[in-house]
N, C-alpha and C positions, 0 to 999 in steps of 0.2 A: 374206205381208205382216203378217197379224194376229199371228203369232209375233214378228216383229221389233218391232212396235209394243209388244207386251207386254214384250219384253226391253228396249226403250228406257225404258219406265216403271220397270222394276226397276233398270236401270242408274242412272237419275236418283236413285232412292231410296237406292241404295247409295252413290252419290257424295255426296249430302246427309248421309248418316250418317258420312262420312269413310272409307269402305271403298274406297279407290282401286283396289286390285288386283282386287277382285271387280267393281267397276264397269267397269274396262277389259275384263275377261273377258266380261262380259255384253254390252257394246257390240260387241265383236268377234264374239260369237255372233250378234248381230242382223245385223251386216254380212254374215257368212257365209250366214245364212239367206236374206237378200235376194239375194245373188249366186247362190245355188243356184236360187232361184225366178225369177231374171232379171226381177224386178219391184221396185217400190218404190225406184226410184233416188233420189228426193227424200229419203226417210227414210235411205237409205244415206249421203247427203251429210251429214245431221245427225249420224248416229252417228260418222262419220269426224271430223267437226268436234269432237264431244264428246271423242273419244279424243285428238285433238290438243290440246284445251284442258286435259285432265288432265295430259298430258305437259308442256305449257307452264307450268302452275301449279307443277310440281315441278322447274323449271329443267332440263328435258330438251328444249331447243329444237330440236335436230336431228331428233328423232322427231316433235316437234310440227309442224315445218315440212313433214315428209313427209306427215303425215296431212292437213294443211291443203291441200297441193298435190294430193293424191289426190282430196279432196273437191271442190276447184275444177275439176279435170278432168271429173269426173262432172257437176257443175253446168253446165259449159260444153257438154258433149254434150247435156244435157237442155234447154239454152236458158234456164236460170235466172240471168239477169244480176244480180239482187239478191244471190243467194247468192255468185256469183262475186266481186262487188265486196267483200262482207263478208269472204269468205275471203282475198282479196288484202290487205285491211287487216289482218286477224289474222296472216297470214303475215309481213307487213312488221313488225308489232309483235314477233313472235317473233324475227325477225332482229335487231331492235334490242335485244331483251332478251338476246341471245346475245353482244352486243358488250361489250368491257371499257370502262371509263370513258374511257380514252385513245382507243380506237377510236371510241367514240361522239362524243367531242369533235371528232375529225378528220373525222367523216362528216356533220356538221350540214348542209352544203350539199346533199349527196345526199339526206339525210333530208327536208329542206325540200322539195326537188323531188319526191321520191316521194310524200310526203303531200299535196302540192298537186295532183299528178296524180290521186291517189285521190279527193280531194275533188271534183275536176272530174268524175271518172267517176261518183261518186254523184249529183252534180248532174244529169248527163246522163240518168240513169235515174229522176230524181225521188225519190231515197231520201235525204230530208233529215236523218234521224238519222245516217246514215253520213257525209254531207257535213259535218255539224257536228263529228263526232268526228275525221275526217281533217283538217279545217281547224284544229281545236284542236291537234292534234299538229304540224301544219306551223307554227303560230304559236309553239309551244314551240321548235322547231328554229330558226326565224328569230330568236327572242329569244336563244337560246344563241349565235347567230352575231353578235349585237349589232345586228341589223337591226330596230330597234324599229318603224319605219314599216310594214314588211311584216308584222311580228308583229301590229300593231294591225289592219291590214286583214284578216288571216286570222281574228283573233278576232271582228271585226265580222261577217265572213262566217259564222262558226260560230254567233254569236248570231242572225243573221237566219235561218239555216237551222233552228235549233232552234225558232224561233217558228213556222215552217211545218211543224213535225214532224207535226202531226195530219193533214196532207195527204200524208204519205209513202206511197208504194206499197210495201206489204210484206204478204205473206200471213202472218197471225198464227200459223198452224200450221207452215208450212214454214220460216219465217224467225225463229221465236221465239228460238232459241239465240243468234243473232247480235244481235238487238235487246236481249236480256238483257245481253249483254256490254257494249254501249254504255252 
């Protein structure tokens, strides 16, 4: 696990320096070290998330979604509902990013429903920062549909959740990458 922690730190520095390929390689080495040792599953989730994030930021949504999905499966097996919800939100965002403008315009109803469900999921686990983020995305979808009343309600929900943010349950070590994304 110590090796993987070290590799995660090196990967973050490489990523910050703009060395994407070296960061991906380093994160993958960390994942492989954890898989060999059969421990550190929470760190493995974070490393897979970071790999997915790197792919997503470079418009490679298919690869990104795969890594977000793999991370979510491990989080599910580990019982980390906070990570699962954040990964579901990020996977949904990656799916939206992969849509063309026409596809996105035609999918607003489904997007509003998906983001509302994610907001509800975050609310159920007391993760207010995620609830606010998902509610904000749902509001944007409702607004694009022309449903200003629902958009307003979702924005009000996002604001109310954001006010309660300091009460959110999240482990600052295990859930840091997701909270940074929000």
